[in-house]
DRENTORKOL-3810 file (N, C-alpha, C; in nm, 4 decimals):
REM DRENTORKOL-3810
@n.u->8.7842; n.v->14.2737; n.w->9.0630; ca.u->8.7553; ca.v->14.1211; ca.w->8.9809; c.u->8.7583; c.v->14.1461; c.w->8.8654
@n.u->8.7974; n.v->14.0273; n.w->8.7891; ca.u->8.7948; ca.v->13.9208; ca.w->8.6816; c.u->8.6790; c.v->13.8602; c.w->8.6553
@n.u->8.6921; n.v->13.8388; n.w->8.5461; ca.u->8.6003; ca.v->13.7457; ca.w->8.4571; c.u->8.6537; c.v->13.6827; c.w->8.3516
@n.u->8.5298; n.v->13.5884; n.w->8.3062; ca.u->8.5914; ca.v->13.4957; ca.w->8.2255; c.u->8.5073; c.v->13.4231; c.w->8.1520
@n.u->8.4961; n.v->13.3606; n.w->8.0500; ca.u->8.4330; ca.v->13.2312; ca.w->7.9800; c.u->8.4378; c.v->13.1375; c.w->8.0625
@n.u->8.3500; n.v->13.0961; n.w->8.1666; ca.u->8.3497; ca.v->12.9088; ca.w->8.2122; c.u->8.4030; c.v->12.7836; c.w->8.0959
@n.u->8.4474; n.v->12.7035; n.w->8.0912; ca.u->8.4591; ca.v->12.6784; ca.w->7.9773; c.u->8.4513; c.v->12.4543; c.w->8.0445
@n.u->8.4643; n.v->12.4651; n.w->8.1965; ca.u->8.4591; ca.v->12.3699; ca.w->8.2467; c.u->8.4479; c.v->12.3631; c.w->8.3636
@n.u->8.3740; n.v->12.3018; n.w->8.4360; ca.u->8.3696; ca.v->12.2755; ca.w->8.5965; c.u->8.4620; c.v->12.0950; c.w->8.6586
@n.u->8.5654; n.v->12.1662; n.w->8.7406; ca.u->8.6259; ca.v->12.0130; ca.w->8.7737; c.u->8.5171; c.v->11.9657; c.w->8.9101
@n.u->8.5445; n.v->11.8744; n.w->8.9740; ca.u->8.5615; ca.v->11.8481; ca.w->9.0753; c.u->8.6588; c.v->11.7864; c.w->9.1024
@n.u->8.7057; n.v->11.8371; n.w->9.2362; ca.u->8.8337; ca.v->11.8226; ca.w->9.3016; c.u->8.8480; c.v->11.7000; c.w->9.3861
@n.u->9.0279; n.v->11.6503; n.w->9.4116; ca.u->8.9567; ca.v->11.6185; ca.w->9.5682; c.u->8.8939; c.v->11.7063; c.w->9.6442
@n.u->8.8820; n.v->11.8290; n.w->9.7099; ca.u->8.7731; ca.v->11.8644; ca.w->9.7524; c.u->8.7106; c.v->11.9543; c.w->9.7606
@n.u->8.7226; n.v->12.0112; n.w->9.6612; ca.u->8.6474; ca.v->12.1063; ca.w->9.6238; c.u->8.6120; c.v->12.1606; c.w->9.4548
@n.u->8.5095; n.v->12.2195; n.w->9.4145; ca.u->8.4681; ca.v->12.1926; ca.w->9.2052; c.u->8.6191; c.v->12.3923; c.w->9.2292
@n.u->8.6819; n.v->12.2965; n.w->9.1318; ca.u->8.7165; ca.v->12.4169; ca.w->9.0449; c.u->8.6436; c.v->12.4301; c.w->8.8968
@n.u->8.6515; n.v->12.5379; n.w->8.8604; ca.u->8.6281; ca.v->12.6407; ca.w->8.8018; c.u->8.7093; c.v->12.6806; c.w->8.6678
@n.u->8.6577; n.v->12.6066; n.w->8.5041; ca.u->8.8189; ca.v->12.6155; ca.w->8.3943; c.u->8.7288; c.v->12.7002; c.w->8.3294
@n.u->8.8801; n.v->12.8325; n.w->8.3108; ca.u->8.7383; ca.v->12.9016; ca.w->8.1981; c.u->8.9206; c.v->12.8844; c.w->8.0859
@n.u->8.7664; n.v->12.9645; n.w->7.9405; ca.u->8.8511; ca.v->12.9246; ca.w->7.8442; c.u->9.0016; c.v->13.0130; c.w->7.8252
@n.u->9.0333; n.v->13.0935; n.w->7.9186; ca.u->9.2197; ca.v->13.1290; ca.w->7.9004; c.u->9.2591; c.v->13.0931; c.w->7.9939
@n.u->9.2147; n.v->12.9347; n.w->8.0454; ca.u->9.2922; ca.v->12.8572; ca.w->8.0900; c.u->9.3402; c.v->12.8893; c.w->8.2266
@n.u->9.2313; n.v->12.9748; n.w->8.2741; ca.u->9.2516; ca.v->13.0316; ca.w->8.4633; c.u->9.1866; c.v->12.9083; c.w->8.5067
@n.u->9.2152; n.v->12.8799; n.w->8.6824; ca.u->9.1404; ca.v->12.7864; ca.w->8.7207; c.u->9.1050; c.v->12.8902; c.w->8.8966
@n.u->9.0076; n.v->12.8854; n.w->8.9100; ca.u->8.9628; ca.v->12.9530; ca.w->9.0306; c.u->8.8577; c.v->12.8640; c.w->9.0663
@n.u->8.8861; n.v->12.8617; n.w->9.1597; ca.u->8.8821; ca.v->12.7783; ca.w->9.3015; c.u->8.7013; c.v->12.8560; c.w->9.3215
@n.u->8.6297; n.v->12.7420; n.w->9.3918; ca.u->8.4949; ca.v->12.7926; ca.w->9.3899; c.u->8.4709; c.v->12.8824; c.w->9.4771
@n.u->8.5368; n.v->12.8502; n.w->9.6380; ca.u->8.5115; ca.v->12.9847; ca.w->9.7157; c.u->8.5461; c.v->13.0815; c.w->9.6429
@n.u->8.6430; n.v->13.1192; n.w->9.5236; ca.u->8.7076; ca.v->13.2247; ca.w->9.4741; c.u->8.5781; c.v->13.3395; c.w->9.4410
@n.u->8.4263; n.v->13.2463; n.w->9.4203; ca.u->8.3578; ca.v->13.2211; ca.w->9.2904; c.u->8.2392; c.v->13.3371; c.w->9.3276
@n.u->8.1952; n.v->13.4479; n.w->9.2778; ca.u->8.1160; ca.v->13.5299; ca.w->9.3555; c.u->7.9787; c.v->13.4648; c.w->9.4013
@n.u->7.9087; n.v->13.4341; n.w->9.4585; ca.u->7.7834; ca.v->13.4177; ca.w->9.4557; c.u->7.8066; c.v->13.2389; c.w->9.5020
@n.u->7.9411; n.v->13.1845; n.w->9.5153; ca.u->7.9324; ca.v->13.0655; ca.w->9.5970; c.u->7.8410; c.v->13.0866; c.w->9.7294
@n.u->7.8265; n.v->12.8519; n.w->9.7486; ca.u->7.7278; ca.v->12.8771; ca.w->9.8682; c.u->7.8416; c.v->12.9219; c.w->9.9974
@n.u->7.7838; n.v->12.9828; n.w->10.0802; ca.u->7.8131; ca.v->12.9401; ca.w->10.2564; c.u->7.8260; c.v->12.8845; c.w->10.3825
@n.u->7.9119; n.v->12.8549; n.w->10.4344; ca.u->8.0750; ca.v->12.8526; ca.w->10.3967; c.u->8.0889; c.v->12.6920; c.w->10.2734
@n.u->8.1836; n.v->12.7611; n.w->10.1898; ca.u->8.1574; ca.v->12.6887; ca.w->10.0353; c.u->8.1296; c.v->12.5033; c.w->10.0696
@n.u->8.1025; n.v->12.4047; n.w->9.9957; ca.u->8.0946; ca.v->12.3058; ca.w->10.0398; c.u->8.2451; c.v->12.2284; c.w->10.0225
@n.u->8.2637; n.v->12.1163; n.w->10.1083; ca.u->8.4280; ca.v->12.0494; ca.w->10.0745; c.u->8.3565; c.v->11.8927; c.w->10.1353
@n.u->8.4287; n.v->11.7823; n.w->10.0581; ca.u->8.4044; ca.v->11.6422; ca.w->10.0158; c.u->8.4717; c.v->11.6466; c.w->10.2013
@n.u->8.4759; n.v->11.5248; n.w->10.2771; ca.u->8.5796; ca.v->11.4435; ca.w->10.3511; c.u->8.6688; c.v->11.3812; c.w->10.3182
@n.u->8.7581; n.v->11.4232; n.w->10.4035; ca.u->8.8890; ca.v->11.3003; ca.w->10.3424; c.u->8.7743; c.v->11.1772; c.w->10.3601
@n.u->8.6921; n.v->11.1047; n.w->10.4300; ca.u->8.6366; ca.v->10.9453; ca.w->10.3968; c.u->8.5955; c.v->10.9844; c.w->10.2589
@n.u->8.5211; n.v->11.0693; n.w->10.1815; ca.u->8.4797; ca.v->11.1047; ca.w->10.0629; c.u->8.5599; c.v->11.0475; c.w->9.9263
@n.u->8.6961; n.v->11.0934; n.w->9.9698; ca.u->8.8016; ca.v->11.0542; ca.w->9.8618; c.u->8.8322; c.v->10.9550; c.w->9.8114
@n.u->8.8330; n.v->10.8649; n.w->9.7239; ca.u->8.9023; ca.v->10.6887; ca.w->9.7586; c.u->9.0336; c.v->10.6923; c.w->9.6939
@n.u->9.0557; n.v->10.6245; n.w->9.7129; ca.u->9.2473; ca.v->10.5879; ca.w->9.7247; c.u->9.2733; c.v->10.5771; c.w->9.5386
@n.u->9.1387; n.v->10.5998; n.w->9.4546; ca.u->9.2003; ca.v->10.6006; ca.w->9.3558; c.u->9.2011; c.v->10.7373; c.w->9.2695
@n.u->9.1396; n.v->10.7813; n.w->9.3185; ca.u->9.1237; ca.v->10.9674; ca.w->9.3118; c.u->9.2362; c.v->11.0212; c.w->9.3638
@n.u->9.2628; n.v->10.9778; n.w->9.5261; ca.u->9.4348; ca.v->11.0529; ca.w->9.5225; c.u->9.5119; c.v->10.9387; c.w->9.4640
@n.u->9.5131; n.v->10.8580; n.w->9.4064; ca.u->9.6046; ca.v->10.8290; ca.w->9.3244; c.u->9.6199; c.v->10.8961; c.w->9.1634
@n.u->9.5192; n.v->10.9504; n.w->9.1033; ca.u->9.5196; ca.v->10.9707; ca.w->9.0173; c.u->9.5597; c.v->11.1311; c.w->9.0342
@n.u->9.5409; n.v->11.1717; n.w->9.1753; ca.u->9.5700; ca.v->11.3607; ca.w->9.1678; c.u->9.7305; c.v->11.3499; c.w->9.1998
@n.u->9.7784; n.v->11.2549; n.w->9.2461; ca.u->9.9232; ca.v->11.2377; ca.w->9.2519; c.u->9.9753; c.v->11.2465; c.w->9.1439
@n.u->9.9685; n.v->11.1190; n.w->9.0180; ca.u->9.9735; ca.v->11.1344; ca.w->8.9126; c.u->9.9723; c.v->11.2745; c.w->8.8447
@n.u->9.9262; n.v->11.3035; n.w->8.8556; ca.u->9.8664; ca.v->11.4192; ca.w->8.7740; c.u->9.9501; c.v->11.5892; c.w->8.8093
@n.u->9.9905; n.v->11.5664; n.w->8.9606; ca.u->10.1111; ca.v->11.6508; ca.w->9.0317; c.u->10.2221; c.v->11.6394; c.w->8.9557
@n.u->10.2585; n.v->11.4853; n.w->8.9720; ca.u->10.4041; ca.v->11.4600; ca.w->8.8989; c.u->10.4274; c.v->11.4297; c.w->8.7896
@n.u->10.3383; n.v->11.4178; n.w->8.7143; ca.u->10.2951; ca.v->11.4324; ca.w->8.5416; c.u->10.3392; c.v->11.6526; c.w->8.5155
@n.u->10.2766; n.v->11.7028; n.w->8.6445; ca.u->10.3110; ca.v->11.8510; ca.w->8.5902; c.u->10.4450; c.v->11.8750; c.w->8.5914
@n.u->10.5031; n.v->11.8544; n.w->8.7343; ca.u->10.6235; ca.v->11.9140; ca.w->8.7621; c.u->10.7649; c.v->11.8513; c.w->8.6686
@n.u->10.7210; n.v->11.7339; n.w->8.6504; ca.u->10.8017; ca.v->11.6863; ca.w->8.5063; c.u->10.7795; c.v->11.7122; c.w->8.4157
@n.u->10.6885; n.v->11.7705; n.w->8.3625; ca.u->10.6711; ca.v->11.8949; ca.w->8.2399; c.u->10.6901; c.v->12.0226; c.w->8.2440
@n.u->10.8076; n.v->12.0247; n.w->8.3722; ca.u->10.8297; ca.v->12.2074; ca.w->8.4520; c.u->10.7326; c.v->12.2486; c.w->8.4436
@n.u->10.6150; n.v->12.2848; n.w->8.4191; ca.u->10.5049; ca.v->12.3544; ca.w->8.5732; c.u->10.5710; c.v->12.4035; c.w->8.6096
@n.u->10.4790; n.v->12.5520; n.w->8.6345; ca.u->10.5420; ca.v->12.6513; ca.w->8.7226; c.u->10.4505; c.v->12.6090; c.w->8.8559
@n.u->10.4409; n.v->12.5980; n.w->8.9464; ca.u->10.3721; ca.v->12.5704; ca.w->9.0742; c.u->10.3731; c.v->12.6993; c.w->9.0994
@n.u->10.3953; n.v->12.8687; n.w->9.1165; ca.u->10.3726; ca.v->12.9340; ca.w->9.1811; c.u->10.2640; c.v->13.0012; c.w->9.0839
@n.u->10.2094; n.v->12.9417; n.w->8.9379; ca.u->10.1131; ca.v->13.1005; ca.w->8.8775; c.u->10.0330; c.v->13.0166; c.w->8.9547
@n.u->9.9327; n.v->13.1707; n.w->9.0309; ca.u->9.8455; ca.v->13.1019; ca.w->9.0940; c.u->9.6604; c.v->13.1091; c.w->9.0358
@n.u->9.6771; n.v->13.0998; n.w->8.9298; ca.u->9.5472; ca.v->13.1028; ca.w->8.8436; c.u->9.5848; c.v->12.9230; c.w->8.6940
@n.u->9.6730; n.v->12.8849; n.w->8.6748; ca.u->9.6733; ca.v->12.7558; ca.w->8.6659; c.u->9.6310; c.v->12.6657; c.w->8.7474
@n.u->9.6129; n.v->12.5814; n.w->8.6339; ca.u->9.5958; ca.v->12.3909; ca.w->8.6985; c.u->9.6992; c.v->12.3229; c.w->8.8120
@n.u->9.8461; n.v->12.3485; n.w->8.7764; ca.u->9.9663; ca.v->12.2955; ca.w->8.8531; c.u->9.8709; c.v->12.3188; c.w->9.0549
@n.u->9.8419; n.v->12.4794; n.w->8.9710; ca.u->9.8683; ca.v->12.6081; ca.w->9.1315; c.u->9.7258; c.v->12.4931; c.w->9.2123
@n.u->9.6534; n.v->12.4528; n.w->9.0962; ca.u->9.5330; ca.v->12.4348; ca.w->9.1360; c.u->9.5491; c.v->12.2598; c.w->9.1977
@n.u->9.5952; n.v->12.1531; n.w->9.1780; ca.u->9.5953; ca.v->12.0322; ca.w->9.1700; c.u->9.6591; c.v->12.0756; c.w->9.3700
@n.u->9.7793; n.v->12.1401; n.w->9.3506; ca.u->9.8794; ca.v->12.1605; ca.w->9.4420; c.u->9.7765; c.v->12.1966; c.w->9.5824
@n.u->9.6997; n.v->12.2677; n.w->9.5616; ca.u->9.6168; ca.v->12.3120; ca.w->9.7164; c.u->9.5056; c.v->12.1913; c.w->9.6920
@n.u->9.4505; n.v->12.1465; n.w->9.6215; ca.u->9.3615; ca.v->12.0716; ca.w->9.6263; c.u->9.4014; c.v->11.9264; c.w->9.7183
@n.u->9.4977; n.v->11.8977; n.w->9.7333; ca.u->9.6347; ca.v->11.7710; ca.w->9.7366; c.u->9.6410; c.v->11.8123; c.w->9.9136
@n.u->9.6651; n.v->11.9259; n.w->9.9258; ca.u->9.6985; ca.v->12.0324; ca.w->10.0182; c.u->9.5953; c.v->12.0379; c.w->10.1597
@n.u->9.4566; n.v->12.0296; n.w->10.0997; ca.u->9.3717; ca.v->12.0342; ca.w->10.0983; c.u->9.3144; c.v->11.8897; c.w->10.1941
@n.u->9.3572; n.v->11.8391; n.w->10.0961; ca.u->9.2828; ca.v->11.6366; ca.w->10.0929; c.u->9.4220; c.v->11.6417; c.w->10.2045
@n.u->9.5025; n.v->11.6243; n.w->10.2255; ca.u->9.6346; ca.v->11.6562; ca.w->10.3420; c.u->9.5469; c.v->11.6806; c.w->10.4481
@n.u->9.5652; n.v->11.8082; n.w->10.4914; ca.u->9.5505; ca.v->11.8779; ca.w->10.5855; c.u->9.4051; c.v->11.7995; c.w->10.6268
@n.u->9.2853; n.v->11.7689; n.w->10.5564; ca.u->9.1502; ca.v->11.7155; ca.w->10.6146; c.u->9.1417; c.v->11.5532; c.w->10.7156
@n.u->9.2635; n.v->11.5225; n.w->10.5857; ca.u->9.3016; ca.v->11.3796; ca.w->10.6735; c.u->9.3723; c.v->11.3434; c.w->10.7692
@n.u->9.4511; n.v->11.4790; n.w->10.8524; ca.u->9.5457; ca.v->11.4121; ca.w->10.9127; c.u->9.4088; c.v->11.5216; c.w->11.0457
@n.u->9.4034; n.v->11.6171; n.w->10.9806; ca.u->9.2792; ca.v->11.6753; ca.w->11.1154; c.u->9.1301; c.v->11.5981; c.w->11.2189
@n.u->9.1423; n.v->11.4790; n.w->11.0752; ca.u->9.0288; ca.v->11.4398; ca.w->11.0941; c.u->9.1184; c.v->11.2974; c.w->11.2320
@n.u->9.1695; n.v->11.2674; n.w->11.1934; ca.u->9.2500; ca.v->11.1478; ca.w->11.2700; c.u->9.2944; c.v->11.2146; c.w->11.3879
@n.u->9.3500; n.v->11.3778; n.w->11.4365; ca.u->9.3916; ca.v->11.4033; ca.w->11.5629; c.u->9.2614; c.v->11.4569; c.w->11.6255
@n.u->9.1787; n.v->11.5279; n.w->11.5549; ca.u->9.0237; ca.v->11.5058; ca.w->11.7130; c.u->8.9181; c.v->11.3618; c.w->11.7504
@n.u->8.9840; n.v->11.2655; n.w->11.6626; ca.u->8.9725; ca.v->11.1589; ca.w->11.7297; c.u->8.9456; c.v->11.1688; c.w->11.8325
@n.u->8.8378; n.v->11.0805; n.w->11.9439; ca.u->8.8767; ca.v->11.1168; ca.w->12.1054; c.u->8.9131; c.v->10.9745; c.w->12.1183
@n.u->8.9553; n.v->10.9590; n.w->12.2539; ca.u->9.0472; ca.v->10.8342; ca.w->12.3183; c.u->8.9923; c.v->10.7357; c.w->12.2931
@n.u->8.8162; n.v->10.7324; n.w->12.3754; ca.u->8.8087; ca.v->10.6369; ca.w->12.3356; c.u->8.7458; c.v->10.5638; c.w->12.1769
@n.u->8.7686; n.v->10.6494; n.w->12.0861; ca.u->8.7412; ca.v->10.5587; ca.w->11.9506; c.u->8.8538; c.v->10.4781; c.w->11.8756
@n.u->8.8895; n.v->10.4454; n.w->11.9865; ca.u->9.0001; ca.v->10.3833; ca.w->11.9338; c.u->8.9850; c.v->10.2476; c.w->11.9419
END
């Protein structure tokens, strides 16, 4: 178990991220005492502006040469949020009944 000083709580595309003073970014579901199950936003709750802003941050981080493999930094956090959003968006489509079209 690691500890740190909380600097900021950021609402991501799907869940909250906790940003610590030392720069680590911890997703809500890895925090001791978080709600069970963690509260995730649905794909419908995420606006096009939010999605485009997240895509822009990912592009900027990639262009800046940040390492997406560092699992406690912002690039990894943004990638995971975007991946979860994409999963939820397509998962919702696949589970619609044929009559719903």
